[in-house]
C-alpha positions as CSV (number, residue, x, y, z in Angstrom):
1,M,17.6,-30.8,-9.3
2,R,16.6,-27.8,-11.4
3,K,13.3,-27.4,-9.4
4,W,15.2,-27.5,-6.1
5,L,17.7,-24.9,-7.4
6,A,14.8,-22.6,-8.3
7,F,13.3,-23.1,-4.8
8,A,16.7,-22.3,-3.2
9,L,17.1,-19.2,-5.4
10,A,13.7,-17.9,-4.3
11,W,14.7,-18.3,-0.7
12,A,18.0,-16.6,-1.4
13,L,16.2,-13.6,-2.8
14,I,13.8,-13.5,0.1
15,L,16.4,-13.7,2.8
16,G,19.0,-11.6,1.0
17,G,16.5,-8.8,0.2
18,S,15.0,-8.9,3.7
19,F,18.5,-8.7,5.3
20,L,19.4,-5.7,3.2
21,A,16.1,-4.0,4.2
22,H,16.7,-4.8,7.8
23,W,20.3,-3.4,7.7
24,V,19.1,-0.1,6.2
25,Q,16.1,0.1,8.5
26,T,18.3,-0.3,11.6
27,S,21.1,1.9,10.3
28,G,23.5,-1.0,10.4
29,G,22.3,-2.2,13.8
30,T,22.5,1.2,15.6
31,V,18.7,1.6,15.6
32,T,16.3,-0.9,17.2
33,V,13.0,-1.4,15.6
34,T,10.3,-2.9,17.8
35,E,6.6,-3.7,17.7
36,V,4.4,-1.7,20.1
37,R,0.8,-1.9,21.2
38,I,-0.8,1.1,22.7
39,P,-4.2,1.2,24.6
40,A,-6.6,4.0,23.3
41,E,-10.1,5.0,23.9
42,K,-13.1,2.6,23.6
43,G,-10.8,-0.4,24.2
44,V,-9.0,0.1,20.9
45,I,-5.4,-0.9,20.6
46,V,-3.1,1.2,18.4
47,A,-0.1,-0.6,16.8
48,G,3.2,0.9,15.7
49,L,6.8,0.4,15.0
50,L,9.2,2.2,17.4
51,Y,12.6,3.2,16.0
52,T,15.0,3.8,18.8
53,P,18.6,5.0,18.2
54,A,21.3,3.6,20.5
55,T,22.0,7.2,21.5
56,A,18.6,7.7,23.0
57,T,18.8,6.8,26.7
58,A,17.1,7.8,29.9
59,A,20.3,9.7,30.9
60,K,20.2,11.5,27.5
61,P,16.7,11.6,26.2
62,A,16.3,12.2,22.4
63,P,13.8,14.3,20.4
64,A,11.1,12.2,18.9
65,V,8.6,12.2,16.0
66,L,5.2,10.6,15.7
67,A,4.6,9.6,12.1
68,S,1.3,8.5,10.4
69,H,0.5,7.0,7.0
70,G,-2.5,7.9,4.8
71,Y,-5.8,6.1,3.9
72,I,-5.7,2.4,3.0
73,N,-1.9,2.3,3.9
74,T,0.0,1.0,6.9
75,R,2.9,2.2,9.1
76,E,5.5,0.8,6.7
77,M,4.6,3.6,4.3
78,Q,6.3,5.9,6.7
79,S,9.6,4.0,6.8
80,P,11.4,6.5,4.6
81,F,10.8,9.2,7.2
82,A,11.4,6.8,10.1
83,I,14.7,5.6,8.6
84,E,16.0,9.1,7.9
85,L,15.0,10.6,11.2
86,S,16.2,7.7,13.3
87,R,19.6,7.8,11.7
88,R,19.7,11.4,12.7
89,G,19.1,10.6,16.4
90,F,15.3,10.9,16.6
91,V,13.1,8.4,18.2
92,V,10.3,7.7,15.8
93,L,6.9,6.0,16.3
94,A,5.4,5.0,13.0
95,M,1.8,4.2,13.9
96,D,-1.1,2.4,12.2
97,M,-4.1,4.6,12.2
98,T,-7.2,3.0,13.7
99,G,-8.9,0.7,11.2
100,H,-5.6,0.1,9.5
101,G,-2.8,-2.4,9.7
102,Y,-2.7,-4.0,13.2
103,S,-4.6,-1.2,15.0
104,G,-8.1,-1.9,16.2
105,G,-11.3,0.0,15.7
106,I,-12.4,1.5,12.4
107,V,-11.3,4.5,10.4
108,G,-11.6,7.6,12.6
109,T,-11.9,5.8,15.9
110,A,-10.2,7.5,18.9
111,G,-8.9,10.5,17.0
112,F,-7.5,8.0,14.4
113,G,-5.3,6.7,17.2
114,G,-3.1,9.8,17.3
115,P,-3.7,11.1,20.9
116,A,-3.0,7.7,22.4
117,A,0.2,7.3,20.3
118,L,1.5,10.8,21.4
119,R,0.8,9.9,25.0
120,Y,2.8,6.7,24.6
121,L,5.7,8.5,23.0
122,K,5.8,11.0,25.8
123,S,5.8,8.2,28.4
124,L,9.1,6.7,27.1
125,P,12.0,7.6,29.5
126,F,14.5,8.0,26.6
127,V,12.3,10.6,24.8
128,D,12.8,14.4,25.3
129,K,9.2,15.4,26.1
130,A,9.9,19.1,25.3
131,N,11.0,18.2,21.7
132,I,8.4,16.1,19.9
133,G,7.5,16.6,16.3
134,L,4.5,15.2,14.3
135,E,4.4,14.1,10.7
136,G,1.5,12.8,8.6
137,H,0.8,12.0,5.0
138,S,-2.6,12.5,3.5
139,M,-5.3,11.2,5.9
140,G,-2.3,10.7,8.2
141,G,-2.7,14.4,9.1
142,G,-5.8,13.3,11.0
143,P,-4.1,11.4,13.9
144,I,-1.3,13.9,14.3
145,L,-3.6,16.9,14.3
146,A,-6.0,15.2,16.7
147,A,-3.0,14.6,19.0
148,A,-2.0,18.2,18.7
149,A,-5.5,19.4,19.5
150,E,-5.8,17.2,22.5
151,D,-2.3,18.0,23.9
152,P,-1.3,21.5,22.7
153,A,1.8,21.5,24.9
154,G,2.9,18.0,23.9
155,Y,4.6,18.8,20.6
156,R,6.9,21.4,19.1
157,S,6.4,21.2,15.3
158,I,4.3,19.5,12.6
159,V,4.8,18.4,9.0
160,L,1.8,17.9,6.8
161,E,2.8,15.8,3.7
162,G,0.0,16.1,1.1
163,S,-2.4,16.8,3.9
164,T,-4.5,19.6,5.4
165,P,-6.1,20.5,8.7
166,G,-9.6,19.3,9.2
167,L,-9.5,16.8,6.4
168,L,-12.9,15.0,6.2
169,G,-14.0,16.8,9.4
170,A,-11.1,15.5,11.5
171,K,-10.2,17.3,14.7
172,A,-7.4,19.9,14.4
173,P,-5.9,22.8,16.4
174,A,-6.9,26.2,15.1
175,N,-3.3,27.4,15.1
176,P,-0.9,24.5,14.9
177,K,2.6,25.2,16.1
178,N,5.6,25.4,13.7
179,L,3.8,24.0,10.7
180,A,5.5,22.9,7.4
181,V,3.2,22.1,4.5
182,V,4.8,19.8,1.9
183,F,2.4,19.6,-1.1
184,G,3.3,18.3,-4.6
185,Q,2.9,20.3,-7.7
186,Y,1.1,17.3,-9.2
187,D,-0.8,16.2,-6.1
188,E,-4.0,14.5,-7.2
189,F,-6.0,15.8,-4.2
190,A,-5.4,19.6,-4.5
191,G,-9.1,20.4,-4.6
192,L,-10.0,18.2,-1.6
193,M,-7.0,19.4,0.5
194,W,-6.6,23.1,-0.3
195,G,-9.5,24.1,-2.6
196,V,-7.3,24.8,-5.6
197,P,-7.5,22.9,-9.0
198,K,-3.9,22.0,-9.2
199,G,-1.1,21.2,-6.7
200,S,1.1,23.8,-8.4
201,E,-1.4,26.5,-7.3
202,V,-1.4,25.6,-3.6
203,A,0.3,28.9,-2.7
204,S,-2.8,30.8,-3.8
205,S,-5.1,28.7,-1.6
206,K,-7.2,30.9,0.7
207,K,-7.2,28.2,3.3
208,L,-3.4,28.0,3.3
209,Q,-3.1,31.8,3.3
210,A,-5.3,32.0,6.4
211,I,-3.1,29.4,8.2
212,F,0.0,31.3,7.2
213,G,-1.6,34.7,8.2
214,V,-1.1,36.3,4.9
215,S,-3.5,37.9,2.4
216,G,-1.6,37.0,-0.8
217,P,0.1,34.0,-2.3
218,V,2.4,32.1,0.1
219,Q,6.1,32.2,-1.0
220,E,7.6,28.7,-1.2
221,G,10.6,28.2,1.0
222,R,10.1,31.5,3.0
223,L,10.0,31.2,6.8
224,Y,6.9,32.9,8.1
225,G,6.6,33.7,11.8
226,S,9.1,32.5,14.4
227,I,10.2,29.0,15.2
228,E,11.2,30.1,18.7
229,D,7.7,31.2,19.7
230,G,6.0,28.4,17.8
231,T,4.5,30.5,15.0
232,G,6.8,29.2,12.3
233,R,5.3,28.4,8.9
234,I,6.9,27.2,5.7
235,L,5.6,25.8,2.3
236,A,7.4,23.3,0.1
237,N,5.9,22.6,-3.3
238,P,8.1,20.1,-5.1
239,P,7.3,18.6,-8.5
240,I,5.9,15.3,-7.2
241,T,2.6,13.5,-7.0
242,H,0.6,12.6,-3.9
243,P,2.1,9.0,-3.5
244,W,5.6,10.5,-4.2
245,E,5.3,12.8,-1.3
246,H,6.3,9.9,1.0
247,F,8.5,8.2,-1.6
248,S,10.9,10.7,-3.0
249,S,14.0,12.5,-1.9
250,A,12.1,15.8,-2.2
251,G,9.2,14.9,-0.1
252,V,11.3,13.1,2.6
253,G,14.0,15.7,2.5
254,D,11.6,18.7,3.1
255,A,10.1,16.9,6.1
256,V,13.6,16.0,7.5
257,D,14.8,19.6,7.0
258,W,11.9,21.1,8.9
259,L,12.1,18.7,11.8
260,Q,15.9,19.3,12.1
261,R,15.3,23.0,12.1
262,T,12.6,22.9,14.8
263,L,13.9,20.1,17.0
264,P,17.5,19.6,18.2
265,A,18.8,16.8,16.0
266,L,21.5,14.8,17.8
267,A,23.2,13.7,14.6
268,A,22.1,16.2,12.0
269,K,22.8,15.4,8.3
270,A,22.0,17.2,5.1
271,S,18.4,16.7,4.2
272,R,19.4,15.1,0.8
273,D,21.6,12.6,2.6
274,Q,19.1,9.7,2.3
275,V,19.5,5.9,2.3
276,W,15.9,4.8,2.7
277,L,15.5,3.7,-0.9
278,W,17.8,0.8,-0.3
279,K,15.3,-0.6,2.2
280,E,12.7,-0.5,-0.5
281,V,15.0,-2.2,-2.9
282,G,15.5,-5.0,-0.4
283,T,11.8,-5.6,0.2
284,L,11.2,-5.5,-3.6
285,I,13.9,-8.2,-4.0
286,A,12.1,-10.2,-1.3
287,F,8.7,-9.7,-3.0
288,V,10.2,-11.0,-6.3
289,G,11.6,-13.9,-4.3
290,M,8.2,-14.7,-2.9
291,V,6.7,-14.8,-6.4
292,G,9.5,-17.2,-7.4
293,L,8.8,-19.3,-4.3
294,I,5.2,-19.7,-5.3
295,L,6.2,-21.0,-8.7
296,A,9.0,-23.2,-7.4
297,T,6.8,-24.7,-4.6
298,F,4.1,-25.5,-7.1
299,D,6.6,-27.3,-9.3
300,L,7.9,-29.3,-6.4
301,L,4.4,-30.4,-5.4
302,L,3.8,-31.7,-8.9
303,G,6.8,-34.0,-8.4
304,L,5.3,-35.6,-5.3
305,P,3.2,-38.8,-5.6
306,A,0.2,-37.1,-3.9
307,F,0.0,-34.5,-6.6
308,A,1.4,-36.4,-9.6
309,R,-2.1,-36.6,-11.3
310,L,-2.1,-32.8,-11.6
311,A,0.9,-32.8,-13.8
312,Q,-0.1,-32.8,-17.5
313,P,1.3,-30.7,-20.3
314,A,-1.0,-27.9,-21.5
315,E,-3.0,-28.3,-24.7
316,P,-3.5,-24.7,-25.9
317,L,-6.4,-24.1,-28.3
318,A,-4.5,-21.5,-30.3
319,E,-2.0,-22.8,-32.9
320,R,-0.7,-19.4,-33.8
321,R,-1.2,-15.7,-33.1
322,D,-3.7,-14.9,-35.8
323,R,-6.4,-12.2,-35.9
324,R,-8.6,-14.0,-33.5
325,W,-5.8,-14.4,-31.0
326,W,-5.0,-10.7,-31.1
327,L,-8.6,-9.9,-30.6
328,S,-8.7,-12.2,-27.5
329,L,-5.5,-10.5,-26.2
330,A,-7.1,-7.0,-26.7
331,I,-10.3,-8.0,-24.8
332,T,-8.4,-9.7,-22.0
333,A,-6.2,-6.7,-21.5
334,A,-8.7,-3.9,-22.0
335,L,-11.8,-5.2,-20.3
336,P,-10.7,-4.9,-16.6
337,A,-9.3,-1.3,-17.3
338,L,-12.5,-0.2,-19.1
339,T,-14.8,-1.4,-16.4
340,Y,-12.6,-0.2,-13.5
341,F,-13.9,3.4,-12.9
342,P,-17.7,2.8,-13.5
343,L,-17.8,-0.5,-11.5
344,M,-15.8,1.0,-8.6
345,K,-18.4,3.8,-8.5
346,Y,-21.2,1.3,-8.3
347,G,-19.1,-0.6,-5.7
348,Q,-19.6,2.2,-3.2
349,L,-23.1,0.8,-2.7
350,F,-21.5,-2.4,-1.2
351,F,-21.4,-0.9,2.2
352,P,-19.2,-2.4,5.0
353,M,-20.8,-5.1,7.1
354,A,-19.8,-7.9,9.4
355,A,-18.5,-10.4,6.8
356,F,-17.2,-7.6,4.5
357,P,-15.9,-4.7,6.6
358,Q,-13.5,-3.1,4.1
359,W,-15.2,-0.6,2.0
360,V,-12.5,-0.2,-0.7
361,Q,-12.1,-4.0,-1.0
362,N,-15.9,-4.2,-1.4
363,Q,-15.7,-1.8,-4.3
364,L,-12.8,-3.8,-5.9
365,L,-15.0,-6.9,-5.7
366,V,-17.9,-5.3,-7.4
367,W,-15.4,-4.3,-10.2
368,A,-13.9,-7.8,-10.3
369,L,-17.2,-9.7,-10.3
370,G,-18.8,-7.3,-12.7
371,T,-15.9,-7.8,-15.1
372,A,-16.3,-11.6,-14.6
373,I,-19.9,-11.4,-15.7
374,L,-19.0,-9.4,-18.8
375,T,-16.3,-12.0,-19.5
376,L,-18.8,-14.8,-19.4
377,L,-21.2,-12.9,-21.7
378,I,-18.4,-12.2,-24.2
379,G,-17.5,-15.8,-24.0
380,L,-21.0,-16.7,-25.3
381,V,-20.3,-14.7,-28.4
382,V,-16.6,-15.6,-28.9
383,R,-16.7,-19.3,-28.2
384,R,-13.5,-21.2,-27.7
385,K,-14.0,-24.9,-26.9
386,A,-10.9,-25.5,-24.9
387,A,-10.4,-28.9,-23.2
388,F,-9.1,-28.7,-19.7
389,T,-8.0,-31.3,-17.2
390,N,-9.5,-30.0,-14.0
391,R,-8.9,-32.0,-10.8
392,W,-10.6,-29.8,-8.3
393,G,-9.6,-31.5,-5.1
394,L,-5.9,-31.8,-5.9
395,S,-6.0,-28.2,-7.3
396,I,-7.4,-26.8,-4.0
397,A,-4.8,-28.8,-2.0
398,A,-1.9,-27.6,-4.2
399,A,-3.0,-24.0,-4.0
400,V,-3.4,-24.1,-0.2
401,V,0.0,-25.8,0.3
402,T,1.7,-23.4,-2.2
403,M,0.4,-20.3,-0.5
404,A,1.0,-21.7,3.0
405,V,4.7,-21.9,2.1
406,A,4.6,-18.3,0.7
407,Y,2.8,-17.1,3.8
408,G,5.3,-18.9,6.0
409,S,8.2,-17.1,4.3
410,L,6.7,-13.7,5.1
411,A,6.0,-14.8,8.7
412,L,9.6,-15.8,9.1
413,V,10.9,-12.5,7.5
414,D,8.6,-10.5,9.8
415,A,9.8,-12.3,12.9
416,Q,13.5,-12.2,12.0
417,F,13.9,-8.8,10.3
418,K,10.7,-6.8,11.1
419,V,10.2,-6.1,7.4
420,D,7.6,-7.3,4.8
421,Y,7.3,-7.6,1.0
422,R,6.8,-4.2,-0.6
423,F,7.9,-1.4,-2.9
424,W,6.2,2.0,-2.8
425,V,2.4,1.5,-3.1
426,L,2.8,-2.3,-3.4
427,G,2.8,-4.0,0.0
428,L,2.1,-7.5,1.4
429,K,1.9,-8.0,5.2
430,P,1.1,-10.9,7.5
431,L,-2.5,-11.0,8.7
432,D,-3.4,-10.4,12.4
433,A,-6.2,-12.4,14.0
434,T,-8.9,-9.8,13.1
435,R,-8.0,-9.7,9.4
436,A,-7.5,-13.5,9.3
437,M,-11.1,-13.8,10.4
438,Q,-12.2,-11.4,7.6
439,L,-10.4,-13.3,4.9
440,P,-12.8,-16.2,4.2
441,G,-15.7,-14.2,2.9
442,Y,-13.4,-12.2,0.6
443,L,-11.6,-15.3,-0.5
444,I,-14.8,-16.9,-1.8
445,L,-15.6,-13.8,-3.9
446,W,-12.1,-13.4,-5.3
447,S,-12.1,-17.1,-6.2
448,L,-15.2,-16.7,-8.3
449,F,-13.6,-13.8,-10.2
450,F,-10.3,-15.6,-10.8
451,L,-11.9,-18.9,-11.9
452,V,-13.7,-17.0,-14.6
453,A,-10.7,-14.8,-15.5
454,M,-8.2,-17.7,-15.6
455,R,-10.5,-19.9,-17.6
456,S,-10.9,-17.2,-20.2
457,F,-7.1,-16.6,-20.2
458,A,-6.2,-20.3,-20.6
459,A,-8.7,-20.7,-23.4
460,S,-7.4,-17.8,-25.5
461,I,-3.8,-16.6,-24.7
462,P,-1.5,-19.7,-24.6
463,V,-0.2,-20.9,-28.0
464,R,0.9,-24.4,-28.9
465,G,4.6,-24.9,-29.0
466,E,5.6,-21.6,-27.4
467,G,8.5,-21.5,-24.9
468,L,8.2,-20.8,-21.2
469,F,9.6,-17.3,-21.5
470,A,7.0,-16.4,-24.2
471,A,4.2,-18.0,-22.3
472,I,4.8,-16.0,-19.1
473,S,5.6,-12.8,-21.0
474,W,2.3,-12.9,-22.9
475,G,0.6,-13.8,-19.6
476,K,1.9,-10.6,-18.0
477,I,0.9,-8.6,-21.0
478,A,-2.6,-10.0,-21.2
479,M,-3.4,-9.4,-17.6
480,A,-1.5,-6.1,-16.9
481,L,-1.4,-4.2,-20.2
482,G,-4.8,-2.5,-19.8
483,F,-4.1,-1.1,-16.3
484,G,-0.6,-0.1,-17.5
485,V,-2.1,2.0,-20.3
486,L,-4.7,3.4,-17.9
487,V,-2.1,4.5,-15.4
488,I,0.2,6.0,-18.1
489,W,-2.7,7.9,-19.7
490,E,-3.7,9.3,-16.3
491,Y,-0.2,10.5,-15.3
492,A,0.8,11.7,-18.8
493,T,-2.2,13.9,-18.7
494,L,-1.4,15.0,-15.1
495,F,2.2,16.0,-16.0
496,A,1.1,17.7,-19.1
497,T,-1.9,19.7,-17.7
498,G,-1.6,19.5,-13.9
499,L,-4.9,17.5,-13.8
500,L,-5.6,13.8,-14.0
501,A,-7.4,12.6,-17.1
502,T,-10.2,11.7,-14.7
503,P,-9.8,14.5,-12.1
504,T,-12.7,13.3,-10.0
505,E,-11.1,9.8,-9.4
506,P,-7.8,10.6,-7.6
507,L,-8.1,7.7,-5.1
508,N,-9.0,5.1,-7.6
509,V,-6.2,6.2,-9.9
510,I,-3.7,5.8,-7.1
511,V,-5.2,2.4,-6.2
512,A,-4.8,1.4,-9.9
513,I,-1.1,1.9,-9.8
514,Q,-0.5,-1.2,-7.7
515,F,-2.7,-3.4,-9.9
516,V,-0.2,-3.1,-12.8
517,P,2.5,-5.2,-11.0
518,L,-0.2,-7.3,-9.2
519,L,-1.9,-8.3,-12.4
520,G,1.5,-8.9,-14.0
521,V,2.1,-11.5,-11.2
522,V,-1.3,-13.0,-11.8
523,G,-0.5,-13.4,-15.5
524,I,2.8,-15.2,-14.6
525,I,1.1,-17.5,-12.2
526,G,-1.7,-18.3,-14.6
527,A,0.6,-19.1,-17.5
528,W,3.0,-21.1,-15.3
529,T,0.4,-23.3,-13.7
530,Y,-1.7,-23.9,-16.8
531,R,1.4,-24.9,-18.7
532,R,2.1,-27.6,-16.2
533,T,-1.4,-28.9,-15.5
534,N,-3.6,-28.1,-18.5
535,S,-6.0,-26.6,-16.0
536,Y,-6.9,-23.0,-15.1
537,V,-8.1,-24.0,-11.6
538,P,-4.8,-24.2,-9.6
539,G,-3.6,-20.8,-10.9
540,A,-7.0,-19.2,-10.2
541,L,-7.0,-20.5,-6.6
542,I,-3.4,-19.4,-6.0
543,C,-4.2,-16.0,-7.3
544,A,-7.4,-15.8,-5.2
545,L,-5.5,-16.6,-2.1
546,L,-2.7,-14.1,-2.9
547,I,-5.0,-11.2,-3.8
548,S,-7.5,-11.7,-1.0
549,W,-4.5,-11.9,1.5
550,Y,-2.9,-8.8,-0.1
551,V,-6.0,-6.6,-0.1
552,T,-7.3,-7.7,3.3
553,S,-4.0,-7.1,5.1
554,G,-3.5,-3.6,3.7
555,T,-6.9,-2.1,3.4
556,A,-8.9,-0.1,6.0
557,N,-11.7,-1.5,8.1
558,H,-14.9,0.5,8.2
559,W,-17.1,-1.9,10.2
560,Q,-16.6,-3.4,13.6
561,P,-19.1,-4.4,16.3
562,G,-19.8,-1.4,18.6
563,F,-18.6,1.3,16.2
564,E,-20.6,3.5,13.9
565,P,-19.4,2.9,10.3
566,Q,-17.4,5.8,9.0
567,L,-17.1,6.2,5.2
568,P,-14.7,8.6,3.5
569,G,-16.5,11.7,2.4
570,A,-19.6,11.0,4.5
571,P,-20.8,13.8,6.8
572,A,-19.6,13.3,10.3
573,K,-22.3,12.4,12.8
574,K,-22.9,14.7,15.7
């Protein structure tokens, strides 16, 4: 009975959190959120979520905004803007850039998908074609500026959130109309975007001054030019980081304020009147429910006759937390964090190819497999002869069934509520057909890593006689502490000095943030499954399925037949 109650509670969290997210996303049912597919150049399809207020009709067309996420993100990252703008009467199209999410092609294809998305938005009968705005975060400036360059008369104003014209050689208009630049004082990409060392110094950027038409520092909050004739310019420089620019009241509020000033909002509200965070709370509750569903499903399977032989109490090697145990904990926690930056750098050599088209995931796998090799070598020195009860066939079957239930829960939530499992930089989406075909190769490599990592974990971290709460708590600490310390070190340095502790690694630092909760989940799953089976194999395979699904669904494609690979930072080919 207790196992079924846990299973039911997990579903309650999933459905309750998803309903809350849906209610906020649709403004209590007054905004319709629909999936759209848009044909673009070279046979590419651009995907998006269209937010349509009930007040937008063919008889009374509404102003609209095209919104785009940044690199290795998806359209859901723009939901704070989409929610706040749609509840103010704007039609919003939150697009997936090409190579991202459910859009086809690779990074940069067809102007990042922006021109096609703008054409589609203008074609809708309930959109006021004379009042369209553009908003993009980070690399998301690429598609909206490409759209503006291709159709100079097709928009009225632009918001660049942590972005810049011409990023990585992307097409952009020479003189964009009614431009707002929102750039955080602690933005990790200040040098790349505006050529200044710190985000707090963006007002002194020569590039920004040229766009604003001034010869000295740009004054934050001052309106330059004229909104009426399209020459309006304004700078916002709030005390936030790059990933906070699309996940803070300041970043969202500055964008909403500018779009309400430059476009006729049908239901204008104060820029600080924001409800989007409750959508994120809902999807976070659903994510927690999904983790609980994995654990509860695995427990239920062990009670079935087909899987009964897997059930065996754990036999931890450690009898107490002595010096050797603390050393094992330190190595388990620290090693992945210590190898992260150097192995990610070497991982750049694992170029995109047919079986492995995602460049960032390729780098992550070089880090993971390199760390696994070091773990094996350390194991030769620090020998721990643990006795495991590994039943490989049953373990594979249990892992597949468990994750099939978890995946089915997300498919249901997506179909019913048009939300997924996420919070801020953490996001888990259903796979489309293209990414499902990419999964097997990545799954094999992640399985190798997790089998090594979970064997080492099970041989050294569990302690005989400890309770369930202690087991999963130490599991989380062992797996996530190193990355937690790494992220705290980076951002404590950033907030104290204006620069990251490793200022040349801004992207990898931001990627590392999501690995704190992810590795915490890995530690919970590893401790839970080992405790019930005396085997590291089921937990390793469940984690491999989860992480390969997570990364493949949310990371950019850099390879596809018929397209020249495009790598971030590589010179554009003529």
